[in-house]
C-alpha positions as CSV (number, residue, x, y, z in Angstrom):
1,X,50.4,-19.9,8.1
2,X,48.2,-17.6,10.2
3,X,48.1,-15.0,7.4
4,X,46.7,-17.5,4.9
5,X,44.1,-18.7,7.4
6,X,42.9,-15.1,7.9
7,X,42.9,-14.6,4.2
8,X,40.7,-17.7,3.7
9,X,38.3,-16.5,6.4
10,X,38.1,-13.0,4.8
11,X,37.5,-14.5,1.3
12,X,34.8,-16.7,2.8
13,X,33.1,-13.8,4.5
14,X,33.3,-11.7,1.3
15,X,32.0,-14.5,-0.8
16,X,29.1,-15.1,1.5
17,X,28.3,-11.3,1.6
18,X,28.4,-11.2,-2.2
19,X,26.0,-14.2,-2.5
20,X,23.6,-12.7,0.0
21,X,23.7,-9.4,-2.0
22,X,23.0,-11.3,-5.2
23,X,20.2,-13.2,-3.6
24,X,18.6,-10.0,-2.3
25,X,18.9,-8.3,-5.7
26,X,17.4,-11.4,-7.4
27,X,14.5,-11.4,-4.9
28,X,13.9,-7.6,-5.5
29,X,14.0,-8.1,-9.3
30,X,11.5,-11.0,-9.0
31,X,9.2,-8.9,-6.7
32,X,9.3,-5.9,-9.0
33,X,8.5,-8.0,-12.1
34,X,5.2,-9.2,-10.5
35,X,3.7,-5.7,-11.1
36,X,2.0,-4.0,-14.0
37,X,1.2,-0.3,-14.2
38,X,-2.3,1.1,-14.5
39,X,-2.7,4.6,-16.1
40,X,-5.8,6.6,-15.6
41,X,-6.1,9.5,-18.0
42,X,-9.4,10.8,-16.5
43,X,-8.0,11.2,-13.0
44,X,-4.4,11.8,-14.1
45,X,-2.4,9.2,-12.1
46,X,-0.6,5.9,-12.5
47,X,-0.1,3.1,-10.0
48,X,1.6,-0.3,-10.0
49,X,-0.4,-3.4,-9.1
50,X,0.2,-7.1,-8.8
51,X,-0.3,-8.8,-12.2
52,X,-2.4,-11.5,-10.7
53,X,-5.0,-9.1,-9.3
54,X,-8.1,-8.3,-11.2
55,X,-8.5,-4.7,-12.4
56,X,-12.0,-3.1,-12.2
57,X,-12.0,0.4,-13.9
58,X,-14.3,3.1,-12.5
59,X,-16.4,0.7,-10.5
60,X,-18.5,3.6,-9.0
61,X,-18.6,7.4,-8.8
62,X,-15.2,8.9,-7.8
63,X,-13.6,5.4,-7.7
64,X,-11.0,5.4,-10.3
65,X,-10.0,1.8,-10.1
66,X,-10.3,-1.2,-7.8
67,X,-7.7,-4.1,-7.7
68,X,-9.1,-7.4,-6.4
69,X,-6.6,-10.0,-5.0
70,X,-7.5,-13.6,-5.9
71,X,-9.2,-15.4,-3.1
72,X,-7.0,-18.0,-1.3
73,X,-9.9,-20.5,-1.1
74,X,-13.6,-20.5,-2.0
75,X,-14.3,-20.2,1.8
76,X,-12.7,-16.8,2.1
77,X,-15.3,-14.4,3.5
78,X,-13.3,-11.2,2.7
79,X,-12.3,-10.2,-0.8
80,X,-9.0,-8.4,-0.4
81,X,-9.0,-5.3,-2.5
82,X,-7.1,-2.0,-3.1
83,X,-9.0,1.0,-4.4
84,X,-8.0,4.4,-5.7
85,X,-10.7,7.1,-5.1
86,X,-10.4,10.6,-6.3
87,X,-12.7,13.2,-4.8
88,X,-12.9,17.0,-4.5
89,X,-11.4,18.4,-1.3
90,X,-14.2,19.9,0.8
91,X,-14.3,23.7,0.8
92,X,-13.8,23.8,4.5
93,X,-10.6,21.8,4.4
94,X,-7.4,23.8,3.7
95,X,-4.6,21.5,4.9
96,X,-3.5,17.9,4.8
97,X,-3.8,17.9,8.6
98,X,-7.4,19.0,8.5
99,X,-8.2,16.4,5.8
100,X,-6.5,13.7,7.9
101,X,-8.6,14.6,11.0
102,X,-11.8,14.3,8.8
103,X,-10.7,10.8,7.6
104,X,-10.0,9.6,11.1
105,X,-13.4,11.0,12.3
106,X,-15.2,9.3,9.5
107,X,-13.5,5.9,10.2
108,X,-14.3,6.0,13.9
109,X,-17.9,7.0,13.1
110,X,-18.3,4.0,10.8
111,X,-16.6,1.4,13.0
112,X,-17.3,2.9,16.4
113,X,-15.5,1.1,19.3
114,X,-14.6,-1.8,17.0
115,X,-11.7,0.0,15.4
116,X,-8.0,0.3,16.5
117,X,-5.7,2.7,14.8
118,X,-2.4,0.8,14.5
119,X,-0.5,3.3,12.4
120,X,-0.7,7.0,11.7
121,X,2.2,8.6,10.0
122,X,3.3,11.1,7.4
123,X,4.1,9.9,3.9
124,X,6.0,11.4,1.0
125,X,5.2,11.0,-2.7
126,X,8.1,12.8,-4.4
127,X,7.7,16.4,-3.2
128,X,4.1,15.9,-2.1
129,X,3.2,15.3,1.5
130,X,0.6,12.7,2.3
131,X,-0.6,10.6,5.2
132,X,-1.0,6.9,5.9
133,X,-3.3,5.3,8.5
134,X,-3.8,1.6,9.2
135,X,-6.9,0.4,11.1
136,X,-7.9,-2.9,12.5
137,X,-11.5,-3.9,13.2
138,X,-11.4,-7.3,14.9
139,X,-15.2,-7.5,15.1
140,X,-17.1,-8.8,13.3
141,X,-14.8,-10.0,10.4
142,X,-11.1,-9.3,11.4
143,X,-10.8,-6.4,8.9
144,X,-7.5,-4.6,8.2
145,X,-7.7,-1.3,6.4
146,X,-4.8,0.7,5.1
147,X,-5.5,4.2,3.9
148,X,-3.1,6.6,2.3
149,X,-3.9,10.0,0.8
150,X,-2.4,13.0,-0.8
151,X,-4.0,16.3,-1.8
152,X,-3.2,17.8,-5.2
153,X,-4.8,21.1,-6.2
154,X,-8.5,20.6,-5.2
155,X,-8.4,16.8,-5.4
156,X,-7.8,14.1,-2.8
157,X,-6.3,10.9,-4.0
158,X,-7.2,8.2,-1.5
159,X,-5.7,4.7,-1.6
160,X,-7.5,2.1,0.4
161,X,-6.6,-1.6,1.1
162,X,-9.3,-3.7,2.8
163,X,-8.7,-7.3,3.8
164,X,-8.5,-9.9,6.5
165,X,-6.2,-8.8,9.2
166,X,-5.0,-12.3,9.8
167,X,-3.7,-12.5,6.2
168,X,-2.2,-9.0,6.0
169,X,1.4,-10.1,6.5
170,X,1.2,-11.8,3.1
171,X,-0.4,-8.7,1.5
172,X,1.7,-6.0,3.2
173,X,4.7,-5.9,0.7
174,X,2.3,-5.6,-2.2
175,X,0.2,-2.9,-0.5
176,X,3.3,-0.9,0.4
177,X,4.6,-1.1,-3.1
178,X,1.3,0.0,-4.6
179,X,1.2,3.0,-2.2
180,X,4.8,3.9,-3.0
181,X,4.2,3.7,-6.7
182,X,1.4,6.3,-7.0
183,X,2.4,9.0,-9.6
184,X,0.2,12.1,-10.1
185,X,0.4,13.7,-13.5
């Protein structure tokens, strides 16, 4: 009698685990299907982006593409966006570490005392080394900026998300997937 009870419990646990695994796989598939792929032949890269976001190709010099998230309401003061910028690596920069210091210096110069660095870590794109930094600037508009970059030959590929820091939890999975998806050709 005890053996059959234990067997029922094990079957129940295994069934629950299988259902949870199926649910997780279903969610992952649903999440992945929400993306399209943008290819840029001029700057030689591709990146995934949410299908509902607007694509603006080459909006300005060195800006390869901008992806604009739809506003939540007409009262939104910040238009969440994700940009890919490609620029020459300055002649005095020889390493990723030196480029990273330059980015951090530029960000603190722009925002001054109103900026908090909340993340600063290495990042890998295949065999390439990169860097990711997240900033919050609570004043004046509660901004959240996520920057990730990688150097390739003499080019810097800089990915930048800018949005409302109070809404970032909703955008974070999409931003992370976009960053992970960058492919250099």
